[in-house]
Phi, psi and omega in degrees: 000331185301319176293333174288323175300307180299329174293316180290314179297318178304311174303312180303312184286328173293326175291316179298315184287316180290328187258335182241319177125137185305327181300339186257358183293344176276358179280341182263144173231127184242158178212129176260129179233155176255119182233119182047048174074006178253138170283119182242136182244114180267118184238124179250126184247132174271150182293133179268152174271358176244149180283144180242131177251147182267117171291111186244186179299321184274004187116197170294127177243152180233125188248147167231152179268132179236110184044250188254020184230154173250129182243143171276135173261150175278175186314322179277328185295324186299313178307310180298312175306305184294323178307305185286330186257338184233334200242009184311320183272005174254132182298134187303326183289338178276357187295125177284132173312329181298329186285322188276313182239137175278121180256000000 
């Protein structure tokens, strides 16, 4: 079972690093469990103080949690979301491009 655990955790870490960024890998806590003969990977994700963009087929994508769903925001909505939820105390003209777009 150890080889299977390593394979699952390696795949998960590669996806996180490739699709979200290595800087967010410390937000995840994993646990491997055996349930009814199946290997299950339980992933707990802690809330980040920084916005994370998903590298998708159409470029960088931004999602938010709304109750029990995840919603993708269009190109204008992430700026408004970030402004209202994270950046209220920062003058709009002073916003660092690194915060808004992943390079």
